[in-house]
Biopython code that builds the backbone (N, CA, C, O; Angstrom):
import numpy as np
from Bio.PDB.StructureBuilder import StructureBuilder

atoms = [
    (1, "MET", "N", (19.341, 14.777, -7.189)),
    (1, "MET", "CA", (20.186, 13.934, -8.204)),
    (1, "MET", "C", (19.846, 13.125, -9.220)),
    (1, "MET", "O", (19.175, 12.108, -9.052)),
    (2, "SER", "N", (20.196, 13.439, -10.121)),
    (2, "SER", "CA", (20.140, 12.885, -11.670)),
    (2, "SER", "C", (20.204, 11.488, -12.135)),
    (2, "SER", "O", (21.183, 10.786, -11.884)),
    (3, "THR", "N", (19.057, 11.011, -12.892)),
    (3, "THR", "CA", (19.437, 9.413, -13.380)),
    (3, "THR", "C", (20.957, 9.068, -13.798)),
    (3, "THR", "O", (21.568, 8.002, -13.726)),
    (4, "SER", "N", (21.255, 10.022, -14.145)),
    (4, "SER", "CA", (22.623, 9.557, -15.079)),
    (4, "SER", "C", (23.840, 9.408, -13.517)),
    (4, "SER", "O", (24.376, 8.313, -13.348)),
    (5, "GLU", "N", (24.106, 10.394, -12.665)),
    (5, "GLU", "CA", (24.318, 10.549, -11.595)),
    (5, "GLU", "C", (24.342, 9.115, -10.914)),
    (5, "GLU", "O", (25.286, 8.325, -10.914)),
    (6, "ILE", "N", (23.010, 8.949, -10.295)),
    (6, "ILE", "CA", (22.525, 7.462, -9.791)),
    (6, "ILE", "C", (23.185, 6.359, -10.306)),
    (6, "ILE", "O", (23.557, 5.490, -9.518)),
    (7, "LYS", "N", (23.434, 6.221, -11.718)),
    (7, "LYS", "CA", (24.053, 5.166, -12.712)),
    (7, "LYS", "C", (25.331, 5.241, -12.434)),
    (7, "LYS", "O", (25.966, 4.187, -12.413)),
    (8, "LEU", "N", (25.945, 6.382, -12.184)),
    (8, "LEU", "CA", (27.300, 6.709, -12.505)),
    (8, "LEU", "C", (28.037, 5.896, -10.759)),
    (8, "LEU", "O", (29.002, 5.191, -10.463)),
    (9, "GLN", "N", (26.980, 6.490, -10.086)),
    (9, "GLN", "CA", (27.541, 5.950, -8.820)),
    (9, "GLN", "C", (27.266, 4.622, -8.375)),
    (9, "GLN", "O", (28.000, 4.061, -7.561)),
    (10, "ILE", "N", (25.879, 3.892, -9.040)),
    (10, "ILE", "CA", (26.000, 2.711, -9.136)),
    (10, "ILE", "C", (27.120, 1.801, -9.467)),
    (10, "ILE", "O", (27.516, 0.915, -8.709)),
    (11, "PHE", "N", (27.573, 2.042, -10.547)),
    (11, "PHE", "CA", (28.593, 1.389, -11.670)),
    (11, "PHE", "C", (29.731, 1.405, -11.075)),
    (11, "PHE", "O", (30.485, 0.438, -11.187)),
    (12, "ARG", "N", (30.165, 2.811, -10.123)),
    (12, "ARG", "CA", (31.034, 3.064, -9.400)),
    (12, "ARG", "C", (31.324, 1.742, -8.138)),
    (12, "ARG", "O", (32.295, 0.986, -8.134)),
    (13, "GLU", "N", (30.389, 1.751, -7.315)),
    (13, "GLU", "CA", (30.072, 0.418, -6.515)),
    (13, "GLU", "C", (30.154, -0.787, -7.014)),
    (13, "GLU", "O", (30.776, -1.673, -6.426)),
    (14, "ILE", "N", (29.502, -0.990, -8.229)),
    (14, "ILE", "CA", (29.493, -2.093, -8.624)),
    (14, "ILE", "C", (30.772, -2.927, -9.489)),
    (14, "ILE", "O", (30.637, -4.074, -9.913)),
    (15, "ASP", "N", (31.965, -2.140, -9.643)),
    (15, "ASP", "CA", (33.327, -1.938, -10.093)),
    (15, "ASP", "C", (34.122, -2.698, -8.782)),
    (15, "ASP", "O", (35.076, -3.422, -9.065)),
    (16, "GLN", "N", (33.778, -2.555, -7.519)),
    (16, "GLN", "CA", (34.234, -3.074, -6.406)),
    (16, "GLN", "C", (34.049, -3.977, -5.740)),
    (16, "GLN", "O", (34.618, -4.292, -4.695)),
    (17, "LEU", "N", (32.881, -4.690, -6.526)),
    (17, "LEU", "CA", (32.168, -6.178, -6.184)),
    (17, "LEU", "C", (33.140, -7.278, -6.218)),
    (17, "LEU", "O", (33.969, -7.305, -7.128)),
    (18, "PRO", "N", (33.120, -8.073, -5.425)),
    (18, "PRO", "CA", (34.063, -9.542, -5.606)),
    (18, "PRO", "C", (32.909, -10.070, -7.001)),
    (18, "PRO", "O", (31.921, -9.471, -7.426)),
    (19, "VAL", "N", (33.463, -11.306, -7.423)),
    (19, "VAL", "CA", (32.542, -12.009, -8.157)),
    (19, "VAL", "C", (31.412, -12.504, -7.812)),
    (19, "VAL", "O", (30.317, -12.488, -8.373)),
    (20, "GLU", "N", (31.740, -12.919, -6.903)),
    (20, "GLU", "CA", (30.562, -13.881, -6.136)),
    (20, "GLU", "C", (29.215, -12.842, -5.909)),
    (20, "GLU", "O", (28.096, -13.189, -6.287)),
    (21, "SER", "N", (29.410, -11.821, -5.394)),
    (21, "SER", "CA", (28.393, -10.830, -5.269)),
    (21, "SER", "C", (27.860, -10.255, -6.832)),
    (21, "SER", "O", (26.704, -10.001, -7.171)),
    (22, "LEU", "N", (29.068, -10.152, -7.607)),
    (22, "LEU", "CA", (28.105, -9.730, -8.791)),
    (22, "LEU", "C", (27.113, -11.041, -9.504)),
    (22, "LEU", "O", (26.067, -10.814, -10.111)),
    (23, "LEU", "N", (27.558, -12.110, -9.332)),
    (23, "LEU", "CA", (26.953, -13.149, -9.685)),
    (23, "LEU", "C", (25.015, -12.618, -8.869)),
    (23, "LEU", "O", (23.956, -12.250, -9.378)),
    (24, "GLU", "N", (25.451, -12.860, -7.549)),
    (24, "GLU", "CA", (24.012, -12.290, -6.884)),
    (24, "GLU", "C", (23.162, -11.124, -7.646)),
    (24, "GLU", "O", (21.982, -11.154, -7.996)),
    (25, "LEU", "N", (24.212, -9.998, -7.804)),
    (25, "LEU", "CA", (23.283, -8.820, -8.190)),
    (25, "LEU", "C", (23.033, -9.098, -9.353)),
    (25, "LEU", "O", (22.159, -8.342, -9.778)),
    (26, "LYS", "N", (23.393, -9.865, -10.139)),
    (26, "LYS", "CA", (22.596, -10.084, -11.515)),
    (26, "LYS", "C", (21.491, -11.071, -11.533)),
    (26, "LYS", "O", (20.795, -11.338, -12.513)),
    (27, "GLU", "N", (21.410, -11.547, -10.435)),
    (27, "GLU", "CA", (19.943, -12.710, -10.118)),
    (27, "GLU", "C", (19.212, -11.522, -9.643)),
    (27, "GLU", "O", (18.128, -11.328, -10.195)),
    (28, "VAL", "N", (19.566, -10.712, -8.762)),
    (28, "VAL", "CA", (18.820, -9.527, -8.434)),
    (28, "VAL", "C", (17.934, -8.494, -9.336)),
    (28, "VAL", "O", (16.778, -8.074, -9.281)),
    (29, "VAL", "N", (19.001, -8.305, -10.152)),
    (29, "VAL", "CA", (18.320, -7.441, -10.973)),
    (29, "VAL", "C", (17.760, -7.759, -12.343)),
    (29, "VAL", "O", (17.288, -7.020, -13.207)),
    (30, "SER", "N", (17.975, -9.286, -12.289)),
    (30, "SER", "CA", (16.876, -10.369, -13.814)),
    (30, "SER", "C", (15.884, -10.151, -13.045)),
    (30, "SER", "O", (15.055, -9.467, -13.646)),
    (31, "LYS", "N", (15.585, -10.387, -12.065)),
    (31, "LYS", "CA", (14.521, -10.339, -11.070)),
    (31, "LYS", "C", (13.464, -9.151, -11.106)),
    (31, "LYS", "O", (12.309, -9.285, -11.509)),
    (32, "LEU", "N", (13.989, -8.030, -10.653)),
    (32, "LEU", "CA", (13.518, -6.743, -10.739)),
    (32, "LEU", "C", (13.405, -6.548, -12.196)),
    (32, "LEU", "O", (12.384, -5.876, -12.338)),
    (33, "ILE", "N", (13.871, -6.762, -13.238)),
    (33, "ILE", "CA", (13.511, -6.404, -14.783)),
    (33, "ILE", "C", (12.410, -7.145, -15.072)),
    (33, "ILE", "O", (11.509, -6.625, -15.730)),
    (34, "ALA", "N", (12.299, -8.572, -14.598)),
    (34, "ALA", "CA", (11.282, -9.666, -15.110)),
    (34, "ALA", "C", (9.657, -8.964, -14.417)),
    (34, "ALA", "O", (8.692, -8.710, -15.138)),
    (35, "THR", "N", (9.684, -8.747, -12.852)),
    (35, "THR", "CA", (8.785, -8.582, -12.259)),
    (35, "THR", "C", (7.696, -7.010, -12.702)),
    (35, "THR", "O", (8.209, -5.983, -12.258)),
    (36, "PRO", "N", (6.821, -6.858, -13.208)),
    (36, "PRO", "CA", (6.324, -5.794, -13.517)),
    (36, "PRO", "C", (5.849, -4.635, -12.255)),
    (36, "PRO", "O", (5.368, -5.022, -11.190)),
    (37, "PRO", "N", (6.042, -3.383, -12.534)),
    (37, "PRO", "CA", (5.637, -2.665, -11.363)),
    (37, "PRO", "C", (4.058, -2.507, -11.374)),
    (37, "PRO", "O", (3.236, -2.381, -12.281)),
    (38, "GLN", "N", (3.972, -2.569, -9.925)),
    (38, "GLN", "CA", (2.285, -2.593, -9.501)),
    (38, "GLN", "C", (1.712, -1.340, -9.466)),
    (38, "GLN", "O", (2.409, -0.333, -9.342)),
    (39, "SER", "N", (0.507, -1.301, -9.563)),
    (39, "SER", "CA", (-0.359, -0.169, -9.993)),
    (39, "SER", "C", (-0.495, -0.089, -8.874)),
    (39, "SER", "O", (-0.099, -1.082, -8.263)),
    (40, "SER", "N", (-1.095, 1.062, -8.013)),
    (40, "SER", "CA", (-1.496, 1.692, -6.920)),
    (40, "SER", "C", (-3.213, 0.792, -6.602)),
    (40, "SER", "O", (-3.780, 0.744, -5.510)),
    (41, "LYS", "N", (-3.662, 0.237, -7.780)),
    (41, "LYS", "CA", (-4.821, -0.734, -7.300)),
    (41, "LYS", "C", (-4.711, -1.691, -7.018)),
    (41, "LYS", "O", (-5.675, -2.293, -6.544)),
    (42, "GLU", "N", (-3.255, -2.411, -7.203)),
    (42, "GLU", "CA", (-3.018, -3.501, -6.972)),
    (42, "GLU", "C", (-2.333, -3.566, -5.850)),
    (42, "GLU", "O", (-2.103, -4.736, -5.546)),
    (43, "LYS", "N", (-1.845, -2.668, -4.990)),
    (43, "LYS", "CA", (-1.252, -2.531, -3.885)),
    (43, "LYS", "C", (-2.481, -2.466, -2.432)),
    (43, "LYS", "O", (-2.300, -2.778, -1.255)),
    (44, "LYS", "N", (-3.588, -1.987, -3.060)),
    (44, "LYS", "CA", (-4.727, -2.186, -2.030)),
    (44, "LYS", "C", (-5.277, -3.436, -1.399)),
    (44, "LYS", "O", (-5.763, -4.306, -2.122)),
    (45, "LYS", "N", (-5.237, -3.551, -0.316)),
    (45, "LYS", "CA", (-5.626, -4.655, 0.483)),
    (45, "LYS", "C", (-7.143, -4.808, 0.375)),
    (45, "LYS", "O", (-7.898, -4.097, 1.037)),
    (46, "LYS", "N", (-7.625, -5.856, -0.568)),
    (46, "LYS", "CA", (-9.065, -6.090, -0.593)),
    (46, "LYS", "C", (-9.550, -6.025, 0.828)),
    (46, "LYS", "O", (-8.834, -6.476, 1.722)),
    (47, "ARG", "N", (-10.807, -5.455, 1.113)),
    (47, "ARG", "CA", (-11.579, -5.459, 2.042)),
    (47, "ARG", "C", (-12.041, -6.390, 2.644)),
    (47, "ARG", "O", (-12.769, -7.010, 1.869)),
    (48, "GLN", "N", (-12.013, -7.057, 4.078)),
    (48, "GLN", "CA", (-12.732, -8.163, 4.690)),
    (48, "GLN", "C", (-13.477, -8.069, 5.482)),
    (48, "GLN", "O", (-13.266, -7.529, 6.568)),
    (49, "PHE", "N", (-14.787, -8.702, 5.031)),
    (49, "PHE", "CA", (-16.362, -8.627, 5.732)),
    (49, "PHE", "C", (-15.928, -8.719, 7.442)),
    (49, "PHE", "O", (-15.204, -9.696, 7.636)),
    (50, "GLY", "N", (-16.211, -7.929, 8.687)),
    (50, "GLY", "CA", (-16.056, -8.068, 9.638)),
    (50, "GLY", "C", (-14.932, -8.057, 10.447)),
    (50, "GLY", "O", (-14.848, -8.519, 11.585)),
    (51, "SER", "N", (-13.660, -7.239, 9.483)),
    (51, "SER", "CA", (-12.097, -6.633, 10.099)),
    (51, "SER", "C", (-12.385, -6.042, 10.814)),
    (51, "SER", "O", (-11.448, -6.042, 11.612)),
    (52, "MET", "N", (-13.848, -4.849, 11.507)),
    (52, "MET", "CA", (-13.573, -3.720, 12.295)),
    (52, "MET", "C", (-14.450, -4.263, 13.633)),
    (52, "MET", "O", (-14.801, -3.491, 14.525)),
    (53, "LYS", "N", (-14.765, -5.787, 13.638)),
    (53, "LYS", "CA", (-15.780, -6.160, 14.214)),
    (53, "LYS", "C", (-14.978, -5.651, 15.957)),
    (53, "LYS", "O", (-13.750, -5.737, 15.959)),
    (54, "GLY", "N", (-15.489, -5.277, 17.001)),
    (54, "GLY", "CA", (-15.484, -4.902, 18.138)),
    (54, "GLY", "C", (-14.795, -3.438, 18.232)),
    (54, "GLY", "O", (-14.335, -3.059, 19.309)),
    (55, "LEU", "N", (-14.753, -2.835, 17.370)),
    (55, "LEU", "CA", (-14.148, -1.254, 17.475)),
    (55, "LEU", "C", (-15.131, -0.160, 18.118)),
    (55, "LEU", "O", (-14.853, 0.861, 18.746)),
    (56, "VAL", "N", (-16.447, -0.740, 17.734)),
    (56, "VAL", "CA", (-17.599, 0.042, 18.421)),
    (56, "VAL", "C", (-17.543, -0.380, 19.941)),
    (56, "VAL", "O", (-17.823, -1.464, 20.452)),
    (57, "LYS", "N", (-17.141, 0.680, 20.458)),
    (57, "LYS", "CA", (-17.801, 0.422, 22.017)),
    (57, "LYS", "C", (-18.948, 0.893, 22.654)),
    (57, "LYS", "O", (-19.255, 0.330, 23.705)),
    (58, "TYR", "N", (-19.596, 1.734, 22.278)),
    (58, "TYR", "CA", (-20.577, 2.353, 22.756)),
    (58, "TYR", "C", (-21.472, 2.504, 21.765)),
    (58, "TYR", "O", (-20.922, 2.595, 20.668)),
    (59, "MET", "N", (-23.125, 2.588, 21.729)),
    (59, "MET", "CA", (-23.938, 2.982, 21.067)),
    (59, "MET", "C", (-25.286, 3.386, 22.050)),
    (59, "MET", "O", (-25.854, 2.658, 22.864)),
    (60, "ALA", "N", (-25.528, 4.508, 21.760)),
    (60, "ALA", "CA", (-26.590, 5.344, 22.569)),
    (60, "ALA", "C", (-27.746, 4.317, 22.102)),
    (60, "ALA", "O", (-27.849, 3.743, 21.017)),
    (61, "PRO", "N", (-28.748, 4.238, 23.453)),
    (61, "PRO", "CA", (-30.104, 3.511, 22.995)),
    (61, "PRO", "C", (-30.799, 3.720, 22.242)),
    (61, "PRO", "O", (-31.574, 2.875, 21.796)),
    (62, "ASP", "N", (-30.739, 4.962, 21.847)),
    (62, "ASP", "CA", (-31.971, 5.761, 21.045)),
    (62, "ASP", "C", (-31.053, 5.849, 19.764)),
    (62, "ASP", "O", (-31.455, 6.831, 19.140)),
    (63, "PHE", "N", (-30.117, 5.328, 19.165)),
    (63, "PHE", "CA", (-29.194, 5.437, 18.037)),
    (63, "PHE", "C", (-30.333, 5.015, 16.716)),
    (63, "PHE", "O", (-30.018, 5.420, 15.597)),
    (64, "ASN", "N", (-31.513, 4.288, 16.847)),
    (64, "ASN", "CA", (-32.228, 4.065, 15.637)),
    (64, "ASN", "C", (-33.359, 4.810, 15.722)),
    (64, "ASN", "O", (-34.209, 4.659, 14.845)),
    (65, "GLU", "N", (-33.586, 5.778, 16.823)),
    (65, "GLU", "CA", (-34.702, 6.712, 17.075)),
    (65, "GLU", "C", (-35.070, 7.850, 15.539)),
    (65, "GLU", "O", (-34.200, 8.015, 14.685)),
    (66, "PRO", "N", (-35.810, 8.209, 15.482)),
    (66, "PRO", "CA", (-35.645, 9.375, 14.140)),
    (66, "PRO", "C", (-35.255, 10.767, 14.957)),
    (66, "PRO", "O", (-35.499, 10.921, 16.154)),
    (67, "LEU", "N", (-34.595, 11.778, 14.092)),
    (67, "LEU", "CA", (-34.092, 12.633, 14.621)),
    (67, "LEU", "C", (-35.092, 14.041, 15.201)),
    (67, "LEU", "O", (-36.168, 14.103, 14.607)),
    (68, "GLU", "N", (-34.939, 14.805, 15.934)),
    (68, "GLU", "CA", (-35.748, 15.849, 16.255)),
    (68, "GLU", "C", (-35.719, 16.540, 14.457)),
    (68, "GLU", "O", (-36.626, 16.561, 13.625)),
    (69, "ALA", "N", (-34.450, 16.981, 14.379)),
    (69, "ALA", "CA", (-34.532, 17.652, 13.224)),
    (69, "ALA", "C", (-35.299, 17.610, 11.591)),
    (69, "ALA", "O", (-35.501, 18.418, 10.685)),
    (70, "PHE", "N", (-35.570, 16.128, 11.862)),
    (70, "PHE", "CA", (-36.481, 15.599, 10.323)),
    (70, "PHE", "C", (-37.662, 15.360, 10.937)),
    (70, "PHE", "O", (-38.182, 14.586, 10.133)),
    (71, "LYS", "N", (-38.505, 15.514, 11.897)),
    (71, "LYS", "CA", (-39.652, 15.435, 12.336)),
    (71, "LYS", "C", (-40.815, 15.795, 11.089)),
    (71, "LYS", "O", (-41.798, 15.149, 10.727)),
    (72, "ASP", "N", (-40.200, 17.248, 10.553)),
    (72, "ASP", "CA", (-41.032, 17.364, 9.374)),
    (72, "ASP", "C", (-41.238, 17.052, 8.253)),
    (72, "ASP", "O", (-42.166, 17.423, 7.535)),
    (73, "TYR", "N", (-40.056, 16.066, 7.919)),
    (73, "TYR", "CA", (-40.172, 15.031, 7.042)),
    (73, "TYR", "C", (-40.780, 14.073, 6.836)),
    (73, "TYR", "O", (-41.260, 13.702, 5.765)),
    (74, "MET", "N", (-40.829, 13.393, 8.228)),
    (74, "MET", "CA", (-41.228, 12.138, 8.643)),
    (74, "MET", "C", (-42.791, 12.026, 8.615)),
    (74, "MET", "O", (-43.482, 12.976, 8.986)),
    (75, "PRO", "N", (-43.468, 10.575, 8.065)),
    (75, "PRO", "CA", (-44.931, 10.215, 7.814)),
    (75, "PRO", "C", (-45.274, 10.446, 9.363)),
    (75, "PRO", "O", (-44.444, 10.517, 10.270)),
    (76, "GLU", "N", (-46.622, 10.545, 9.475)),
    (76, "GLU", "CA", (-46.983, 10.482, 11.197)),
    (76, "GLU", "C", (-47.717, 9.206, 10.966)),
    (76, "GLU", "O", (-48.250, 8.622, 11.910)),
]
sb = StructureBuilder()
sb.init_structure("model")
sb.init_model(0)
sb.init_chain("A")
sb.init_seg("    ")
for serial, (resi, resn, name, xyz) in enumerate(atoms, 1):
    if name == "N":
        sb.init_residue(resn, " ", resi, " ")
    sb.init_atom(name, np.array(xyz, "f"), 0.0, 1.0, " ", f" {name:<3s}", serial, name[0])
structure = sb.get_structure()
């Protein structure tokens, strides 16, 4: 559906509204125009420290031990 078709459909529907609804619509449209569109960066929530607490259910006892595959690169 093209932009002009969308506008035409909206105008036809607006034409059928009572005066009270037209006044409400005018306020909504004014707010939409006054509010600048948000960029994708603004939509992202800021990361919060500790928000993943409790998600790790198990950690192997040797988790911090050096891996066998890297023994050649480790100091003795």
